[in-house]
C-alpha positions in Angstrom: 18.8 11.2 0.2 17.7 8.0 -2.0 15.6 8.1 -5.1 12.4 6.1 -6.3 13.4 4.6 -9.2 10.3 2.7 -10.5 6.8 2.0 -9.3 4.8 -1.1 -10.5 1.0 -2.2 -9.4 -0.4 -5.8 -10.0 -3.2 -6.6 -10.1 -5.4 -10.1 -9.9 -7.2 -11.5 -12.7 -10.9 -11.6 -11.2 -12.4 -8.4 -11.5 -16.0 -7.7 -10.3 -18.2 -5.1 -10.1 -19.8 -3.1 -6.9 -23.3 -4.6 -7.4 -21.5 -7.9 -8.1 -19.9 -8.1 -5.1 -22.1 -6.6 -3.1 -25.0 -9.8 -4.3 -22.0 -12.2 -3.3 -21.5 -10.4 0.3 -25.4 -10.6 1.1 -25.6 -14.0 0.1 -22.5 -15.5 2.6 -22.5 -12.5 5.6 -26.3 -11.9 5.7 -29.2 -13.6 7.9 -31.6 -15.6 5.6 -33.9 -13.0 5.0 -32.6 -10.0 6.1 -32.9 -6.7 4.8 -30.1 -5.7 2.4 -30.8 -1.6 3.0 -27.9 -0.6 5.1 -25.8 -2.9 2.9 -26.6 -1.3 0.2 -26.1 2.3 1.5 -22.7 0.9 2.3 -21.7 -0.4 -0.7 -22.7 2.8 -2.9 -21.4 5.1 -0.1 -17.7 3.5 -0.8 -17.8 5.1 -4.1 -15.9 2.2 -5.5 -16.7 0.8 -8.7 -14.4 -2.2 -9.6 -11.8 -4.4 -7.7 -10.1 -7.6 -8.2 -10.2 -10.2 -6.2 -7.5 -13.0 -5.7 -10.3 -15.6 -6.2 -13.4 -16.2 -8.5 -16.4 -15.2 -6.5 -18.3 -18.3 -6.2 -15.4 -19.7 -4.3 -15.1 -17.7 -1.3 -18.3 -19.5 0.3 -16.0 -22.2 0.1 -12.9 -21.2 1.9 -12.9 -23.1 5.5 -11.4 -21.6 7.9 -7.9 -19.2 8.7 -6.1 -22.2 6.9 -7.7 -22.6 3.7 -7.9 -18.5 3.5 -3.8 -18.5 4.0 -2.9 -21.3 1.9 -4.7 -18.6 -1.1 -3.1 -16.1 0.1 0.3 -17.3 0.0 -0.4 -18.9 -3.7 -1.7 -15.4 -4.8 0.6 -13.0 -3.3 3.7 -15.0 -4.8 2.5 -14.8 -8.0 1.7 -11.3 -7.7 4.8 -10.3 -6.2 7.0 -11.7 -8.3 4.9 -9.8 -11.0 5.3 -6.4 -9.1 9.0 -6.9 -8.5 10.1 -8.3 -11.9 8.0 -5.5 -13.5 9.5 -2.7 -11.6 13.1 -3.8 -11.8 12.4 -4.0 -15.8 10.9 -0.8 -15.5 14.5 0.8 -13.5 16.8 -1.0 -15.9 18.0 -3.2 -13.3 17.6 -7.0 -12.9 17.0 -9.2 -10.0 20.5 -9.7 -9.4 21.3 -5.8 -8.7 18.9 -5.9 -5.5 20.6 -5.6 -2.4 17.6 -5.4 0.4 13.6 -6.4 -0.2 11.4 -5.2 2.4 7.6 -6.9 2.3 4.7 -5.7 4.0 1.0 -7.5 4.5 -1.5 -7.6 6.8 -4.0 -9.8 5.1 -2.1 -13.1 5.4 1.2 -14.8 6.9 3.9 -17.2 5.7 6.9 -18.7 7.3 9.3 -18.9 4.9 7.7 -15.3 4.4 6.4 -14.3 1.0 9.5 -12.1 -0.1 11.7 -15.6 0.8 9.5 -17.2 -2.0 9.6 -14.5 -4.3 13.3 -14.2 -4.4 13.9 -18.2 -5.2 11.2 -17.4 -8.4 13.0 -14.5 -10.2 16.6 -15.0 -9.1 17.3 -13.0 -6.5 21.0 -13.0 -5.4 21.6 -15.7 -2.1 22.7 -13.0 0.2 20.2 -10.8 -0.5 18.8 -9.0 2.9 15.2 -9.7 3.9 13.1 -7.1 6.1 9.4 -9.2 6.2 7.0 -6.7 8.0 3.6 -7.2 9.5 1.4 -5.4 11.4 1.3 -1.4 9.6 -1.7 -2.3 7.6 -3.0 0.4 5.4 0.0 3.2 6.4 3.0 0.5 5.6 3.1 2.0 1.8 4.2 5.2 3.1 6.1 3.5 6.2 7.6 0.8 3.6 9.3 3.6 1.5 10.3 5.7 4.6 12.3 2.8 6.2 14.0 1.7 2.8 15.1 5.0 2.7 16.7 4.7 6.1 18.1 1.9 5.3 19.7 3.5 2.2 21.2 6.7 4.1 23.2 3.7 5.6 24.0 1.7 2.3 24.1 4.4 -0.1 25.9 2.2 -2.7 22.9 -0.2 -2.6 19.5 -0.8 -4.5 16.3 -1.8 -2.5 13.2 -2.9 -3.3 10.0 -2.5 -1.4 7.0 -5.1 -2.1 3.7 -4.8 -0.5 0.9 -7.4 -0.9 -2.8 -7.0 0.2 -5.6 -9.7 -0.9 -8.3 -8.4 1.3 -11.0 -9.9 0.0 -9.3 -13.3 1.7 -10.0 -11.9 5.6 -13.9 -11.5 4.7 -15.8 -13.0 7.7 -18.8 -15.1 6.6 -21.9 -15.1 8.8 -20.5 -11.9 9.9 -23.3 -8.9 9.4 -21.4 -6.0 11.4 -21.1 -2.8 10.1 -17.2 -3.2 10.5 -17.6 -6.2 8.0 -19.9 -4.5 5.8 -17.6 -1.6 5.5 -14.6 -3.5 5.1 -16.6 -5.7 2.6 -17.5 -2.8 0.2 -14.5 -1.1 0.7 -11.3 -3.5 0.4 -9.9 -4.9 -2.5 -7.0 -6.9 -3.5 -3.3 -6.0 -5.5 0.5 -5.6 -5.0 3.0 -3.0 -5.6 6.8 -3.1 -5.6 8.9 0.4 -5.4 12.7 0.5 -6.2 14.9 2.9 -4.5 18.7 3.3 -5.1 21.0 5.0 -2.9 22.4 8.2 -3.6 26.6 6.4 -4.5 24.2 4.4 -7.3 22.6 6.6 -8.9 26.4 8.6 -9.1 27.1 5.5 -11.2 29.6 4.6 -8.1 27.9 2.0 -6.2 29.0 -1.4 -5.5 28.9 -4.2 -8.2 25.9 -6.5 -6.4 27.6 -9.3 -7.8 26.4 -8.2 -11.3 29.2 -8.6 -12.8 28.9 -5.5 -14.5 30.6 -3.2 -12.1 29.1 -0.2 -10.4 28.0 1.6 -13.9 25.9 -2.0 -14.3 24.1 -1.0 -11.3 22.7 2.7 -12.5 18.9 2.7 -13.2 17.8 4.1 -16.5 15.5 6.4 -14.8 15.3 9.1 -12.4 12.0 9.3 -10.5 11.3 11.6 -6.8 13.6 11.9 -4.4 13.3 11.0 -0.9 14.0 13.6 1.3 12.7 13.1 4.7 9.9 11.2 6.6 8.4 11.3 9.9 6.1 9.3 12.1 3.5 9.7 14.4 1.9 7.2 16.6 -1.5 8.4 18.2 -2.0 8.1 21.9 -4.7 6.0 23.0 -5.9 4.9 19.3 -5.0 1.2 19.6 -8.6 0.3 19.2 -9.6 2.5 16.3 -8.3 -0.1 13.5 -6.6 -3.5 13.2 -7.8 -7.2 13.6 -9.2 -9.6 16.4 -7.8 -12.7 15.0 -9.6 -16.0 15.6 -10.5 -19.6 14.9 -11.9 -18.1 11.5 -9.3 -15.7 10.5 -8.9 -11.7 10.6 -11.9 -9.9 12.1 -11.8 -6.1 11.3 -11.8 -3.3 13.8 -12.9 -0.7 12.1 -13.9 2.4 14.4 -16.3 5.2 13.5 -13.6 7.6 14.6 -10.9 7.3 12.0 -12.3 10.6 10.4 -12.3 12.4 13.6 -8.9 11.5 14.4 -7.4 12.7 11.3 -9.3 16.1 11.8 -7.8 16.0 14.9 -4.0 15.2 13.9 -3.2 15.5 10.8 -2.9 19.0 9.9 -0.2 20.1 12.8 1.5 16.9 11.4 1.8 18.1 7.8 2.3 21.6 8.6 4.9 21.2 11.1 6.9 18.4 8.7 6.9 20.6 5.8 8.2 23.9 7.9 10.6 22.1 9.5 12.0 22.0 5.8 11.2 25.6 4.8 8.1 24.5 3.2 4.2 25.4 3.1 1.2 23.3 2.0 1.0 25.7 -0.7 4.3 25.0 -2.4 3.3 21.4 -2.6 2.7 20.4 -5.9 1.4 16.6 -5.5 -0.6 15.4 -3.0 -0.1 11.6 -3.0 -2.6 10.2 -0.5 -3.9 6.9 0.8 -7.5 6.1 -0.5 -8.9 5.2 3.1 -12.7 5.6 2.0 -14.5 8.8 1.2 -15.0 9.9 4.8 -11.5 9.8 5.6 -10.4 11.3 2.4 -13.1 14.3 3.3 -11.8 14.5 6.6 -8.1 15.1 5.3 -9.2 17.7 2.3 -11.0 19.2 5.1 -7.9 19.3 7.5 -5.4 20.5 5.1 -7.7 23.0 3.4 -6.5 21.5 -0.1 -7.5 23.1 -3.3 -9.9 21.1 -5.4 -8.5 18.6 -7.3 -5.9 18.1 -5.1 -6.7 14.2 -4.3 -8.1 13.4 -7.3 -5.5 10.6 -8.2 -6.5 9.3 -5.1 -10.3 9.4 -5.8 -9.8 7.5 -9.0 -7.8 4.7 -7.9 -10.5 4.5 -5.0 -13.1 3.8 -7.8 -11.4 1.7 -9.9 -9.4 -0.7 -7.6 -10.9 0.3 -4.2 -8.5 0.3 -0.9 -5.7 -2.1 -1.2 -4.4 -1.4 2.3 -0.7 -0.7 2.3 -0.3 -1.4 -1.7 -3.1 1.6 -2.4 -1.0 4.5 -1.8 1.9 2.8 -4.1 -0.7 2.6 -7.2 -1.7 6.3 -6.3 2.2 7.4 -6.6 2.6 5.2 -9.5 -0.4 7.3 -11.3 0.9 10.3 -9.9 4.5 10.1 -11.7 2.5 9.3 -14.8 1.2 12.7 -14.3 4.8 13.9 -14.2 4.8 17.1 -11.5 7.0 19.9 -12.2 10.5 18.9 -11.8 12.2 20.3 -8.6 9.1 21.1 -6.5 7.6 18.9 -3.7 5.4 16.5 -3.1 4.0 14.9 0.1 2.8 11.3 0.7 0.7 10.4 3.1 -0.7 7.6 4.6 -2.3 6.1 8.3 -3.3 2.9 9.4 -3.2 0.5 12.7 -1.8 2.0 15.8 -3.8 4.5 15.2 -0.5 6.1 13.1 0.6 8.5 10.3 4.0 8.5 7.8 4.6 11.3 5.7 7.2 11.0 3.2 8.7 14.4 1.4 9.4 14.1 -1.9 11.3 16.0 -4.1 9.7 15.5 -8.5 
């Protein structure tokens, strides 16, 4: 078992209404004189009220190709990543020197040295910290990251690990691209980051290693005790590689977003979830909180229908979508943070769900 000690989100300072972003998209992406009818319908249908962006809106049409966008990604990702990790560690009552492993995930920019290496130097992680940068999982990576960090802590129960997600989706915008996929992405995705601190069993009991922090094992014990991670399950769906992802070209990351995503959810998710819960002696009716990635209105409706969830089961996810949009891998971690603030009944099961490129799903069974 591992346990989530803290979750902290971070957002860029530039916040805009959906209408303001729609106007900027029309100016940059639609042909001169083209109708805005479809664009406005897609932006209204996304159910997003506001989003945070890495740059002021008037700077996006000045980004000249992949290099300029990626430079902006690195600068902003380090700032937000450092803020999220430091905030999560402070909330957990730990310090940067307590961290034994840090996993970083993003699908909206690339860097070598990777972002977590740059964050490590800025905030004072130990020189012997283990680093695992992950690219390509997209929206599923918040859940998959927790699952893989849990796997790590099962082997190293005396250690503290951090998952850092930074997704700056706005920097992938393709100017002069009026495709439906680009319009949907432009209507739905926002920018943000999140960090999760997880601890192994021995740290939780107060007999973990000293982590080179000079305090002994008790010095690494977190202040609070969040939900336990009990089990995880991955499912890669056959023949679905073209459903979601990127086509990478000279202008950067061009979104691949097929309209069949809700159908894939309806086809597979119910069997996955019910089988996973049954393997642990549980039913969906026993789950007291559903922590679901906000993939978009049609995807959330498909999740509710497939799992026959009661009214209000995904309210936290819907609120996150409205307030900040879809933050790719960071989104489900924001939903997890907001769910923890509601204090689900102690000892009851929770289920964290995300889906992403592959096409795939990741399930994480929690005990509140």
